A tleap script that builds the chain and sets N, CA, C and O, in Angstrom:
source leaprc.protein.ff14SB
mol = sequence {
  NMET SER THR PRO ASP MET ILE ARG PHE ARG
  TYR ASN GLN ALA ILE LEU ALA ALA ALA ILE
  ILE ALA PHE LEU GLY ALA LEU PRO LEU ALA
  SER ALA ARG THR TYR LEU LEU PRO VAL LEU
  LEU ILE PRO LEU ALA VAL GLY LEU TRP ALA
  TRP ARG ALA GLY THR ASP ALA ASP PRO ARG
  GLY LEU ARG LEU ARG ALA LEU THR GLY GLN
  ARG ARG ILE GLY TRP GLU GLN VAL VAL GLU
  LEU THR THR ASP PRO ARG GLY ARG ALA VAL
  ALA ARG LEU ASP ASP GLY ARG GLN ILE VAL
  LEU PRO ALA VAL ARG GLY THR ASP LEU PRO
  ARG LEU VAL SER ALA THR ASP GLN THR LEU
  PRO ASP LEU ALA CGLY
}
set mol.1.N position { -48.623 62.951 19.822 }
set mol.1.CA position { -49.787 62.456 19.219 }
set mol.1.C position { -50.329 61.224 19.338 }
set mol.1.O position { -49.822 60.158 18.988 }
set mol.2.N position { -51.785 61.481 20.040 }
set mol.2.CA position { -52.579 60.149 20.380 }
set mol.2.C position { -52.768 59.402 18.920 }
set mol.2.O position { -52.760 59.990 17.838 }
set mol.3.N position { -52.934 58.012 19.111 }
set mol.3.CA position { -53.393 57.238 18.428 }
set mol.3.C position { -54.837 56.575 18.900 }
set mol.3.O position { -54.944 56.438 20.119 }
set mol.4.N position { -55.950 56.151 18.100 }
set mol.4.CA position { -57.347 55.610 18.384 }
set mol.4.C position { -57.063 54.670 19.451 }
set mol.4.O position { -57.791 54.715 20.443 }
set mol.5.N position { -56.033 53.747 19.399 }
set mol.5.CA position { -55.868 52.536 20.332 }
set mol.5.C position { -54.678 53.007 21.169 }
set mol.5.O position { -53.837 52.185 21.534 }
set mol.6.N position { -54.581 54.241 21.471 }
set mol.6.CA position { -53.705 54.567 22.730 }
set mol.6.C position { -54.877 54.976 23.788 }
set mol.6.O position { -55.970 55.499 23.566 }
set mol.7.N position { -54.129 54.456 25.326 }
set mol.7.CA position { -54.651 54.814 26.264 }
set mol.7.C position { -53.880 55.798 26.909 }
set mol.7.O position { -52.651 55.767 26.866 }
set mol.8.N position { -54.607 56.803 27.593 }
set mol.8.CA position { -53.574 57.853 28.474 }
set mol.8.C position { -54.127 57.879 29.803 }
set mol.8.O position { -55.270 58.252 30.070 }
set mol.9.N position { -53.239 57.454 30.652 }
set mol.9.CA position { -53.301 57.581 32.222 }
set mol.9.C position { -52.564 59.021 32.663 }
set mol.9.O position { -51.429 59.351 32.318 }
set mol.10.N position { -53.243 59.600 33.292 }
set mol.10.CA position { -52.953 60.888 33.597 }
set mol.10.C position { -53.330 60.923 35.323 }
set mol.10.O position { -54.240 60.268 35.831 }
set mol.11.N position { -52.497 61.750 35.986 }
set mol.11.CA position { -53.023 62.195 37.304 }
set mol.11.C position { -54.079 63.150 37.213 }
set mol.11.O position { -54.407 63.713 36.169 }
set mol.12.N position { -54.674 63.342 38.486 }
set mol.12.CA position { -55.863 64.043 38.434 }
set mol.12.C position { -55.399 65.675 38.357 }
set mol.12.O position { -54.386 66.161 38.858 }
set mol.13.N position { -56.419 66.352 37.598 }
set mol.13.CA position { -56.027 67.552 37.235 }
set mol.13.C position { -56.474 68.891 38.064 }
set mol.13.O position { -56.529 70.085 37.768 }
set mol.14.N position { -56.797 68.053 39.364 }
set mol.14.CA position { -57.030 69.046 40.792 }
set mol.14.C position { -55.666 69.354 41.194 }
set mol.14.O position { -55.421 70.276 41.972 }
set mol.15.N position { -54.482 68.365 40.521 }
set mol.15.CA position { -53.566 68.812 41.336 }
set mol.15.C position { -52.679 70.117 40.220 }
set mol.15.O position { -51.845 70.954 40.568 }
set mol.16.N position { -53.147 69.905 39.101 }
set mol.16.CA position { -53.054 71.315 38.457 }
set mol.16.C position { -53.912 72.688 38.609 }
set mol.16.O position { -53.418 73.793 38.383 }
set mol.17.N position { -55.005 72.521 38.943 }
set mol.17.CA position { -55.338 73.514 39.347 }
set mol.17.C position { -54.936 73.880 40.788 }
set mol.17.O position { -54.934 75.102 40.939 }
set mol.18.N position { -54.649 73.299 41.718 }
set mol.18.CA position { -53.980 73.564 43.046 }
set mol.18.C position { -52.731 74.674 42.742 }
set mol.18.O position { -52.643 75.831 43.154 }
set mol.19.N position { -51.685 73.822 41.772 }
set mol.19.CA position { -50.682 74.533 41.433 }
set mol.19.C position { -50.803 76.047 41.202 }
set mol.19.O position { -50.065 76.931 41.638 }
set mol.20.N position { -52.011 76.169 40.338 }
set mol.20.CA position { -52.176 77.586 39.717 }
set mol.20.C position { -52.641 78.399 40.796 }
set mol.20.O position { -52.455 79.611 40.688 }
set mol.21.N position { -53.139 78.015 41.687 }
set mol.21.CA position { -54.054 78.680 42.685 }
set mol.21.C position { -52.525 79.102 43.629 }
set mol.21.O position { -52.217 80.257 43.920 }
set mol.22.N position { -51.696 77.833 44.001 }
set mol.22.CA position { -50.583 78.066 44.267 }
set mol.22.C position { -49.518 79.349 44.073 }
set mol.22.O position { -48.899 80.118 44.807 }
set mol.23.N position { -49.686 79.108 42.619 }
set mol.23.CA position { -48.651 80.328 42.128 }
set mol.23.C position { -49.480 81.696 42.003 }
set mol.23.O position { -48.794 82.700 41.813 }
set mol.24.N position { -50.587 81.828 42.069 }
set mol.24.CA position { -51.259 83.253 42.252 }
set mol.24.C position { -51.362 83.549 43.638 }
set mol.24.O position { -51.772 84.689 43.855 }
set mol.25.N position { -51.137 82.934 44.533 }
set mol.25.CA position { -50.860 82.910 46.003 }
set mol.25.C position { -49.794 83.346 46.436 }
set mol.25.O position { -49.720 84.125 47.387 }
set mol.26.N position { -48.549 82.772 45.610 }
set mol.26.CA position { -47.205 83.232 45.785 }
set mol.26.C position { -46.851 84.527 45.503 }
set mol.26.O position { -46.153 85.213 46.250 }
set mol.27.N position { -47.350 84.921 44.353 }
set mol.27.CA position { -47.291 86.149 43.456 }
set mol.27.C position { -46.711 87.318 44.334 }
set mol.27.O position { -45.655 87.923 44.150 }
set mol.28.N position { -47.794 87.529 45.499 }
set mol.28.CA position { -47.611 88.645 46.527 }
set mol.28.C position { -46.084 88.277 47.280 }
set mol.28.O position { -45.247 89.159 47.471 }
set mol.29.N position { -45.915 87.149 47.586 }
set mol.29.CA position { -44.652 86.909 48.298 }
set mol.29.C position { -43.450 87.136 47.434 }
set mol.29.O position { -42.469 87.776 47.810 }
set mol.30.N position { -43.582 86.553 46.201 }
set mol.30.CA position { -42.251 87.046 45.302 }
set mol.30.C position { -41.828 88.178 45.295 }
set mol.30.O position { -40.729 88.578 45.681 }
set mol.31.N position { -42.974 88.945 44.703 }
set mol.31.CA position { -42.874 90.397 44.267 }
set mol.31.C position { -42.479 91.304 45.428 }
set mol.31.O position { -41.975 92.372 45.081 }
set mol.32.N position { -42.601 91.104 46.661 }
set mol.32.CA position { -42.035 91.915 47.616 }
set mol.32.C position { -40.826 91.997 47.889 }
set mol.32.O position { -40.437 92.916 48.610 }
set mol.33.N position { -39.810 90.909 47.296 }
set mol.33.CA position { -38.591 90.737 47.297 }
set mol.33.C position { -37.793 90.095 46.147 }
set mol.33.O position { -38.309 89.026 45.820 }
set mol.34.N position { -36.640 90.423 45.391 }
set mol.34.CA position { -36.489 89.997 44.467 }
set mol.34.C position { -35.981 88.666 44.665 }
set mol.34.O position { -36.175 87.876 43.742 }
set mol.35.N position { -35.289 88.207 45.820 }
set mol.35.CA position { -34.716 86.764 46.091 }
set mol.35.C position { -35.800 85.902 46.515 }
set mol.35.O position { -35.600 84.709 46.745 }
set mol.36.N position { -37.145 86.541 46.652 }
set mol.36.CA position { -38.115 85.481 46.697 }
set mol.36.C position { -38.795 85.104 45.565 }
set mol.36.O position { -39.801 84.405 45.687 }
set mol.37.N position { -38.226 85.619 43.966 }
set mol.37.CA position { -38.672 85.056 42.897 }
set mol.37.C position { -38.709 83.650 42.887 }
set mol.37.O position { -39.870 83.293 42.688 }
set mol.38.N position { -38.040 82.817 42.999 }
set mol.38.CA position { -37.615 81.511 42.888 }
set mol.38.C position { -39.009 80.477 43.771 }
set mol.38.O position { -39.302 79.320 43.468 }
set mol.39.N position { -39.595 81.220 44.754 }
set mol.39.CA position { -40.599 80.866 45.046 }
set mol.39.C position { -41.553 80.036 44.107 }
set mol.39.O position { -42.144 78.961 44.207 }
set mol.40.N position { -41.413 81.214 42.959 }
set mol.40.CA position { -42.449 80.755 42.233 }
set mol.40.C position { -42.420 79.647 41.366 }
set mol.40.O position { -43.401 79.263 40.730 }
set mol.41.N position { -41.061 79.016 41.327 }
set mol.41.CA position { -40.971 77.932 40.561 }
set mol.41.C position { -41.335 76.546 41.229 }
set mol.41.O position { -41.308 75.456 40.657 }
set mol.42.N position { -41.656 76.771 42.450 }
set mol.42.CA position { -42.213 75.382 42.962 }
set mol.42.C position { -43.570 74.913 42.164 }
set mol.42.O position { -43.816 73.886 41.531 }
set mol.43.N position { -44.678 76.578 42.574 }
set mol.43.CA position { -46.061 75.746 41.809 }
set mol.43.C position { -45.871 75.494 40.394 }
set mol.43.O position { -46.384 74.488 39.905 }
set mol.44.N position { -45.227 76.249 39.718 }
set mol.44.CA position { -44.862 76.170 38.181 }
set mol.44.C position { -44.389 74.659 37.843 }
set mol.44.O position { -44.871 74.000 36.921 }
set mol.45.N position { -43.207 74.129 38.868 }
set mol.45.CA position { -42.961 72.900 38.496 }
set mol.45.C position { -43.771 71.607 38.859 }
set mol.45.O position { -43.621 70.472 38.407 }
set mol.46.N position { -44.745 72.107 39.872 }
set mol.46.CA position { -45.685 71.173 40.281 }
set mol.46.C position { -46.764 71.278 38.918 }
set mol.46.O position { -47.101 70.185 38.463 }
set mol.47.N position { -47.116 72.048 38.492 }
set mol.47.CA position { -48.438 72.117 37.384 }
set mol.47.C position { -47.786 71.593 36.126 }
set mol.47.O position { -48.327 70.810 35.344 }
set mol.48.N position { -46.532 72.115 36.002 }
set mol.48.CA position { -45.893 71.244 34.728 }
set mol.48.C position { -45.939 69.806 34.794 }
set mol.48.O position { -46.088 69.036 33.846 }
set mol.49.N position { -45.784 69.505 36.099 }
set mol.49.CA position { -45.617 67.917 36.242 }
set mol.49.C position { -46.891 67.143 36.068 }
set mol.49.O position { -47.072 66.129 35.394 }
set mol.50.N position { -47.908 67.954 36.954 }
set mol.50.CA position { -49.348 67.366 36.615 }
set mol.50.C position { -49.742 67.297 35.260 }
set mol.50.O position { -50.483 66.400 34.858 }
set mol.51.N position { -49.331 68.114 34.591 }
set mol.51.CA position { -49.911 68.429 33.258 }
set mol.51.C position { -49.244 67.016 32.100 }
set mol.51.O position { -49.739 66.424 31.142 }
set mol.52.N position { -48.267 66.954 32.628 }
set mol.52.CA position { -47.321 66.465 31.510 }
set mol.52.C position { -47.228 64.726 31.929 }
set mol.52.O position { -47.159 63.862 31.055 }
set mol.53.N position { -47.243 64.367 33.648 }
set mol.53.CA position { -46.598 63.043 33.947 }
set mol.53.C position { -47.872 62.249 33.765 }
set mol.53.O position { -49.045 62.590 33.916 }
set mol.54.N position { -47.351 61.142 33.415 }
set mol.54.CA position { -48.418 59.832 33.081 }
set mol.54.C position { -47.764 58.576 32.611 }
set mol.54.O position { -46.580 58.281 32.773 }
set mol.55.N position { -48.641 57.906 32.034 }
set mol.55.CA position { -48.350 56.394 31.038 }
set mol.55.C position { -49.134 56.593 29.835 }
set mol.55.O position { -50.125 57.311 29.968 }
set mol.56.N position { -48.920 56.152 28.792 }
set mol.56.CA position { -49.707 56.047 27.611 }
set mol.56.C position { -49.150 54.532 27.270 }
set mol.56.O position { -47.994 54.127 27.396 }
set mol.57.N position { -50.184 53.892 26.851 }
set mol.57.CA position { -49.995 52.336 26.600 }
set mol.57.C position { -50.946 52.499 25.305 }
set mol.57.O position { -51.996 53.092 25.057 }
set mol.58.N position { -49.969 51.603 24.547 }
set mol.58.CA position { -50.439 50.996 23.007 }
set mol.58.C position { -49.759 49.767 22.617 }
set mol.58.O position { -48.680 49.352 23.040 }
set mol.59.N position { -50.611 49.191 21.670 }
set mol.59.CA position { -49.857 47.848 21.189 }
set mol.59.C position { -48.568 47.178 21.359 }
set mol.59.O position { -48.221 46.044 21.689 }
set mol.60.N position { -47.727 48.712 20.880 }
set mol.60.CA position { -46.206 48.751 20.619 }
set mol.60.C position { -45.395 48.555 21.952 }
set mol.60.O position { -44.224 48.201 22.091 }
set mol.61.N position { -46.607 48.973 23.157 }
set mol.61.CA position { -45.361 49.254 24.464 }
set mol.61.C position { -46.200 50.475 25.309 }
set mol.61.O position { -47.302 51.010 25.187 }
set mol.62.N position { -45.113 50.596 26.180 }
set mol.62.CA position { -45.726 51.511 27.191 }
set mol.62.C position { -44.530 52.816 27.319 }
set mol.62.O position { -43.312 52.681 27.444 }
set mol.63.N position { -45.334 54.108 27.238 }
set mol.63.CA position { -44.500 55.101 27.316 }
set mol.63.C position { -44.712 55.964 28.499 }
set mol.63.O position { -45.711 56.678 28.578 }
set mol.64.N position { -43.383 55.905 29.848 }
set mol.64.CA position { -43.552 56.370 30.813 }
set mol.64.C position { -43.541 58.001 30.809 }
set mol.64.O position { -42.344 58.257 30.679 }
set mol.65.N position { -44.003 58.813 30.858 }
set mol.65.CA position { -43.628 60.326 30.800 }
set mol.65.C position { -43.868 60.982 32.241 }
set mol.65.O position { -44.786 60.748 33.028 }
set mol.66.N position { -42.596 62.029 32.393 }
set mol.66.CA position { -42.393 62.463 33.623 }
set mol.66.C position { -42.255 63.850 33.204 }
set mol.66.O position { -42.520 64.286 32.083 }
set mol.67.N position { -41.645 64.762 34.592 }
set mol.67.CA position { -41.660 66.034 33.820 }
set mol.67.C position { -40.610 66.639 33.123 }
set mol.67.O position { -40.713 67.775 32.660 }
set mol.68.N position { -39.403 65.813 33.000 }
set mol.68.CA position { -38.601 66.455 31.968 }
set mol.68.C position { -38.216 65.646 31.008 }
set mol.68.O position { -37.382 66.010 30.179 }
set mol.69.N position { -38.867 64.235 30.989 }
set mol.69.CA position { -38.292 63.182 29.988 }
set mol.69.C position { -39.371 62.497 29.852 }
set mol.69.O position { -40.477 62.819 30.285 }
set mol.70.N position { -38.968 61.073 28.964 }
set mol.70.CA position { -40.362 60.232 28.611 }
set mol.70.C position { -39.266 58.948 28.360 }
set mol.70.O position { -38.135 59.131 27.911 }
set mol.71.N position { -39.828 57.580 28.744 }
set mol.71.CA position { -39.155 56.193 28.689 }
set mol.71.C position { -39.894 55.314 27.863 }
set mol.71.O position { -41.077 55.136 28.152 }
set mol.72.N position { -39.441 54.774 26.954 }
set mol.72.CA position { -40.471 53.752 26.171 }
set mol.72.C position { -40.056 52.128 26.489 }
set mol.72.O position { -38.936 51.620 26.525 }
set mol.73.N position { -41.370 51.524 26.703 }
set mol.73.CA position { -40.950 49.875 27.057 }
set mol.73.C position { -41.488 49.436 26.374 }
set mol.73.O position { -42.607 49.942 26.297 }
set mol.74.N position { -41.251 48.310 25.426 }
set mol.74.CA position { -42.118 47.535 24.733 }
set mol.74.C position { -42.485 46.468 25.609 }
set mol.74.O position { -41.811 46.105 26.573 }
set mol.75.N position { -43.879 45.838 25.145 }
set mol.75.CA position { -44.334 44.925 25.497 }
set mol.75.C position { -43.699 43.489 26.007 }
set mol.75.O position { -43.918 42.986 27.109 }
set mol.76.N position { -42.823 42.912 24.918 }
set mol.76.CA position { -42.072 42.233 24.839 }
set mol.76.C position { -40.839 42.365 26.249 }
set mol.76.O position { -40.089 41.419 26.490 }
set mol.77.N position { -40.808 43.415 26.912 }
set mol.77.CA position { -40.068 43.651 28.150 }
set mol.77.C position { -40.683 43.496 29.118 }
set mol.77.O position { -39.922 43.463 30.086 }
set mol.78.N position { -42.018 43.341 29.468 }
set mol.78.CA position { -42.764 43.468 30.349 }
set mol.78.C position { -42.989 41.998 30.572 }
set mol.78.O position { -43.305 41.282 29.622 }
set mol.79.N position { -42.814 41.429 32.007 }
set mol.79.CA position { -43.156 40.061 32.356 }
set mol.79.C position { -44.248 39.993 32.893 }
set mol.79.O position { -44.942 38.994 32.707 }
set mol.80.N position { -44.622 40.889 33.583 }
set mol.80.CA position { -45.566 41.026 34.985 }
set mol.80.C position { -45.977 42.464 34.893 }
set mol.80.O position { -45.194 43.413 34.936 }
set mol.81.N position { -47.433 42.545 34.746 }
set mol.81.CA position { -48.020 43.633 35.590 }
set mol.81.C position { -48.585 43.693 36.939 }
set mol.81.O position { -49.733 43.250 36.906 }
set mol.82.N position { -48.186 44.120 38.282 }
set mol.82.CA position { -49.133 43.596 39.513 }
set mol.82.C position { -49.043 45.194 40.035 }
set mol.82.O position { -48.805 46.147 39.293 }
set mol.83.N position { -49.268 45.258 41.362 }
set mol.83.CA position { -49.400 46.345 42.491 }
set mol.83.C position { -48.601 46.056 43.398 }
set mol.83.O position { -48.286 44.938 43.803 }
set mol.84.N position { -48.159 47.341 43.830 }
set mol.84.CA position { -47.401 47.523 45.061 }
set mol.84.C position { -48.240 47.574 46.637 }
set mol.84.O position { -49.461 47.415 46.633 }
set mol.85.N position { -47.772 47.719 47.473 }
set mol.85.CA position { -48.806 47.688 48.472 }
set mol.85.C position { -49.454 48.970 48.650 }
set mol.85.O position { -50.446 49.057 49.374 }
set mol.86.N position { -49.029 49.854 48.117 }
set mol.86.CA position { -49.566 51.190 48.229 }
set mol.86.C position { -50.934 51.500 47.049 }
set mol.86.O position { -51.689 52.470 47.112 }
set mol.87.N position { -50.980 50.444 46.057 }
set mol.87.CA position { -52.093 50.348 45.240 }
set mol.87.C position { -51.494 50.720 43.851 }
set mol.87.O position { -52.192 50.760 42.837 }
set mol.88.N position { -50.253 50.971 43.864 }
set mol.88.CA position { -50.175 51.446 42.170 }
set mol.88.C position { -49.584 50.645 41.116 }
set mol.88.O position { -48.743 49.902 41.623 }
set mol.89.N position { -49.646 50.533 40.233 }
set mol.89.CA position { -49.651 49.479 39.317 }
set mol.89.C position { -47.812 49.384 38.850 }
set mol.89.O position { -47.167 50.400 38.590 }
set mol.90.N position { -47.363 48.327 38.831 }
set mol.90.CA position { -45.796 48.168 38.804 }
set mol.90.C position { -45.931 47.028 37.324 }
set mol.90.O position { -46.736 46.188 36.922 }
set mol.91.N position { -44.958 47.463 36.988 }
set mol.91.CA position { -44.468 46.520 35.550 }
set mol.91.C position { -42.753 45.499 36.194 }
set mol.91.O position { -41.681 46.070 36.399 }
set mol.92.N position { -42.918 44.443 36.322 }
set mol.92.CA position { -41.822 43.668 36.304 }
set mol.92.C position { -40.924 43.519 34.941 }
set mol.92.O position { -41.487 42.919 34.025 }
set mol.93.N position { -39.865 43.895 34.747 }
set mol.93.CA position { -39.237 43.833 33.387 }
set mol.93.C position { -38.141 42.539 33.290 }
set mol.93.O position { -37.638 42.003 34.277 }
set mol.94.N position { -37.911 42.198 32.031 }
set mol.94.CA position { -37.015 40.935 32.285 }
set mol.94.C position { -36.168 40.727 32.582 }
set mol.94.O position { -35.708 39.586 32.548 }
set mol.95.N position { -35.486 41.862 33.069 }
set mol.95.CA position { -33.868 41.970 33.590 }
set mol.95.C position { -34.138 41.888 35.038 }
set mol.95.O position { -33.224 42.042 35.848 }
set mol.96.N position { -35.610 41.602 35.479 }
set mol.96.CA position { -35.623 41.937 36.949 }
set mol.96.C position { -36.413 43.061 37.694 }
set mol.96.O position { -37.264 43.018 38.582 }
set mol.97.N position { -35.690 44.311 36.854 }
set mol.97.CA position { -35.925 45.697 37.194 }
set mol.97.C position { -37.720 45.635 37.881 }
set mol.97.O position { -38.432 44.688 37.548 }
set mol.98.N position { -38.074 46.348 38.492 }
set mol.98.CA position { -39.532 46.721 38.781 }
set mol.98.C position { -40.010 48.371 38.718 }
set mol.98.O position { -39.796 49.100 39.686 }
set mol.99.N position { -40.471 48.720 37.863 }
set mol.99.CA position { -41.163 50.127 37.378 }
set mol.99.C position { -42.259 50.446 37.886 }
set mol.99.O position { -43.216 49.739 37.571 }
set mol.100.N position { -42.511 51.656 38.879 }
set mol.100.CA position { -43.633 51.993 39.313 }
set mol.100.C position { -44.612 52.814 37.768 }
set mol.100.O position { -44.277 53.940 37.398 }
set mol.101.N position { -45.495 52.230 37.221 }
set mol.101.CA position { -46.111 52.994 36.351 }
set mol.101.C position { -46.775 54.327 36.415 }
set mol.101.O position { -47.842 54.250 37.025 }
set mol.102.N position { -46.485 55.560 35.970 }
set mol.102.CA position { -46.810 57.014 36.843 }
set mol.102.C position { -48.605 57.192 36.173 }
set mol.102.O position { -48.893 57.180 34.976 }
set mol.103.N position { -49.471 57.328 37.188 }
set mol.103.CA position { -50.805 57.953 37.263 }
set mol.103.C position { -51.485 56.705 36.863 }
set mol.103.O position { -52.532 56.817 36.227 }
set mol.104.N position { -50.950 55.317 37.202 }
set mol.104.CA position { -51.741 53.918 36.653 }
set mol.104.C position { -52.057 53.099 38.206 }
set mol.104.O position { -51.216 52.339 38.687 }
set mol.105.N position { -53.067 53.315 38.721 }
set mol.105.CA position { -53.544 52.627 40.137 }
set mol.105.C position { -53.711 50.677 39.675 }
set mol.105.O position { -53.833 50.140 38.574 }
set mol.106.N position { -53.664 50.277 40.624 }
set mol.106.CA position { -54.075 49.016 40.331 }
set mol.106.C position { -54.996 48.543 39.980 }
set mol.106.O position { -55.001 47.397 39.531 }
set mol.107.N position { -56.298 49.453 40.102 }
set mol.107.CA position { -57.835 49.009 39.730 }
set mol.107.C position { -57.784 49.479 37.975 }
set mol.107.O position { -58.785 49.235 37.301 }
set mol.108.N position { -56.580 50.144 37.325 }
set mol.108.CA position { -56.310 50.271 36.005 }
set mol.108.C position { -55.820 49.344 35.223 }
set mol.108.O position { -55.631 49.465 34.013 }
set mol.109.N position { -55.537 48.124 36.076 }
set mol.109.CA position { -54.679 47.180 35.215 }
set mol.109.C position { -55.338 46.348 34.293 }
set mol.109.O position { -54.597 45.699 33.555 }
set mol.110.N position { -56.864 46.173 34.121 }
set mol.110.CA position { -57.465 45.754 33.061 }
set mol.110.C position { -57.713 46.774 31.846 }
set mol.110.O position { -57.592 46.470 30.660 }
set mol.111.N position { -57.977 47.683 32.201 }
set mol.111.CA position { -57.625 49.148 30.946 }
set mol.111.C position { -56.173 48.945 30.139 }
set mol.111.O position { -55.815 48.750 28.978 }
set mol.112.N position { -55.592 49.099 31.370 }
set mol.112.CA position { -54.205 48.948 30.480 }
set mol.112.C position { -53.484 47.345 29.411 }
set mol.112.O position { -52.600 47.201 28.567 }
set mol.113.N position { -54.223 46.682 29.917 }
set mol.113.CA position { -53.954 45.309 29.581 }
set mol.113.C position { -54.971 45.209 28.048 }
set mol.113.O position { -54.662 44.536 27.064 }
set mol.114.N position { -55.946 45.877 28.154 }
set mol.114.CA position { -56.657 46.236 27.008 }
set mol.114.C position { -55.820 46.706 25.825 }
set mol.114.O position { -56.148 46.333 24.698 }
set mol.115.N position { -54.837 47.442 25.987 }
set mol.115.CA position { -54.003 48.479 25.063 }
set mol.115.C position { -53.321 47.339 24.274 }
set mol.115.O position { -53.133 47.531 23.072 }
set mol.116.N position { -52.841 45.904 24.955 }
set mol.116.CA position { -52.053 45.369 24.485 }
set mol.116.C position { -52.729 44.526 23.280 }
set mol.116.O position { -52.044 43.714 22.658 }
set mol.117.N position { -53.989 44.723 22.992 }
set mol.117.CA position { -55.013 43.816 21.948 }
set mol.117.C position { -54.849 42.176 22.413 }
set mol.117.O position { -54.882 41.211 21.651 }
set mol.118.N position { -54.677 42.158 23.786 }
set mol.118.CA position { -54.702 40.740 24.222 }
set mol.118.C position { -55.972 40.846 25.402 }
set mol.118.O position { -56.481 41.894 25.800 }
set mol.119.N position { -56.299 39.542 25.805 }
set mol.119.CA position { -57.306 39.522 26.684 }
set mol.119.C position { -56.869 38.773 28.164 }
set mol.119.O position { -56.124 37.803 28.304 }
set mol.120.N position { -57.455 39.413 29.027 }
set mol.120.CA position { -57.221 38.768 30.242 }
set mol.120.C position { -57.945 37.720 30.452 }
set mol.120.O position { -59.151 37.740 30.204 }
set mol.121.N position { -57.306 36.597 30.958 }
set mol.121.CA position { -58.507 35.270 31.367 }
set mol.121.C position { -59.597 35.503 32.106 }
set mol.121.O position { -59.614 36.513 32.809 }
set mol.122.N position { -60.531 34.757 32.088 }
set mol.122.CA position { -61.963 34.972 33.061 }
set mol.122.C position { -61.687 34.006 34.285 }
set mol.122.O position { -61.675 32.776 34.235 }
set mol.123.N position { -61.506 34.665 35.203 }
set mol.123.CA position { -61.023 34.562 36.668 }
set mol.123.C position { -62.140 34.108 37.423 }
set mol.123.O position { -61.929 33.517 38.483 }
set mol.124.N position { -63.326 34.308 37.012 }
set mol.124.CA position { -64.565 33.844 37.721 }
set mol.124.C position { -65.129 32.868 37.612 }
set mol.124.O position { -65.654 32.307 38.573 }
set mol.125.N position { -65.171 32.299 36.081 }
set mol.125.CA position { -65.617 31.218 35.702 }
set mol.125.C position { -64.530 29.942 35.812 }
set mol.125.O position { -64.868 28.812 35.460 }
savepdb mol mol.pdb
quit
């Protein structure tokens, strides 16, 4: 359930639409022979991942969601929020690990920080 102060980051829903189209396109192939039925699992898994995966941020911390599970990280564990060379947002934890935040781009970092109820320093002044 979403709270008013929670910020949700999700992948583009065009991925879900593409998965639905791929599923419908694979139906004739999968219905031709019974051993081809597992072909339907690929667009189904991609569609479920696109619908579910992402990052939720609130004042308590981050919740990273994947296809089959989720992980909660408190803000007290996060040492630094940065970007990687591909432009994805990365959280560096106090134990030295770096975790890529699903569906969060580097340009989304100010929105992500706003979920902490803290402010970013004004670097322009």
